[in-house]
Residue, then its C-alpha position, 0 to 999 in steps of 0.5 A: m108300551k104306553i109313551t105318556f103318564s099324568l102328572i098332576l100339577i095342582s098348586v091350589l087346593w079346596a079347604g079341608c074336608s069338613t066333618g061338620p059340628t061333631k068330630i067323628e073318631y074314625g076306627s071307633n065309630e060303631g062299626k061291625h065286626i064279620l067272622i072271616n077265616n074264624r077271625k073277627i074283622y072290623f069295619e065301618e060304613y059311611g054313605q051310600g051309592i056304589p060301594l067303595l073299599l078303602l085298604s089302609g097301610g101297613g104297621i100297628n098304627r094303621s087303621i080306618r083312621d088313615f082315611g079320616k080326612c077323605i072319608p067325608g068327601l068320599s061318602e058323598h058319592y059312594r058307600v064307603i066301606a073301610p076295614d082294619t085288616p087282620g092284626q090292626g085296629r079293632s080286627d083280630q090278629t092272624d098267626s102270619l101275615s102275607y099279601d096273599l092272605l090280606t087279599d084273600f081276607m079282603s076278597q071274602l068280605i067282599d063276598s060276605l057282604k054280599i057286594d056285586s060290584c065295587y071300587v077299590m082304593g088302597w094305600s101302601d100295603g092296601a095298594i098292594v092288596s088292591l092290585l092283587l084284588a084287581d087280578r083276582r076279583a074282576d067279577r066284582i071289582k070295576k076299578a082299582i087305585a093303588v096309592g104308594a104301590n110297590n112290589g118288593m123292597r126294589g121299589f123303594v127309594l135308596p140312598d145313592g150307593f146303598p145296595l138293596d142287599s144291604v137293607k136288613i130287618p131292623s131289630m126289636e129293640y131299635w124298632s121299639a125305642s123308635n116307635k114308642k107312641d104307636i106301641e101305646w096306642y096299639s096297646t089301648l086298642t080292643p081286643k087286645k094284641d101283641w105288638e111285637k108278634m105284629v111287628n115281626n109279621i109285618n117285617l117278614m112280609v115286607y122285607k122282601r125282593e118282590y111280593f107277586p110275579t110280574s105275570v100279575y100285571d099282564s092278567i089284570t084287565i080292569p082300569v087301574m090307576i097307580v098314584l105316587g108322591d113326587r117325593d114318596m119312598i116309593s120310586i117314580e121309575h118303579g111306578l112308572e114300570m107298574y103303569s107300563l105293564i098294566k093294560n088300560s092303566q093310568y099313572c099319576v104323580l102328586p106334587n109336593t107329597t110324600h108316602e102320607v098322600f091321604a093326610e097331606r092331600p086329601d082333597l085332592i086324592n078325592r077328586i082324583a079318585i072321584d074322576f077316575f071312578k067316573 
């Protein structure tokens, strides 16, 4: 049983990531499509070196652009490969969603691009996929960082006295009224996709007590880092649980940070990732 974990306390960060004089629209920047399971998966590449696969969070508003503040710095050290996962951004939709399905798609992406060795860093839903890839693809993945990962709804921070069984999937009417801007953005994407189908698939995937058996932790053999914000929607205790069950793992808690790590602390997460991958 590990007895310590890293608490990152950094009050002064470097200046924000610079994209240079020309602003790059990440997620719409002359990427490529690759056919996986009869679906077109869109991805973009930046930089050179050891491949680093970046996996975005879940939701109709999520895409490669989640990492827009971090790609410039990371691409100075790695060959950054940033895909839109099925149904997001410019990738085709699938009939259903599950973390196993997303893991299979990203595993096949690694093989299709003929990547012999790489690093993986995922955020939120992408962090969950990163853990599953760390378990299943140790033949290709050297190290993995899971930022804002959880294994089921039991990992979420809930109000005091609010039982887990009381958490229900919100109605489509309520959700659509609260996310009009996301729906508008999603409707502008190519290829055109059904946002209601995507939201329903995501809800059916996310609103489960557990996403994968805890035996997955035992079988991970590569170095893994678990990262959470100190004001994350995922509980610090849940992160500590994952850390304690994964061999060769590290645990990093970012100060004054919510679940939106890559938007709020781009330089800090880049510095932590580069140091860990070294």
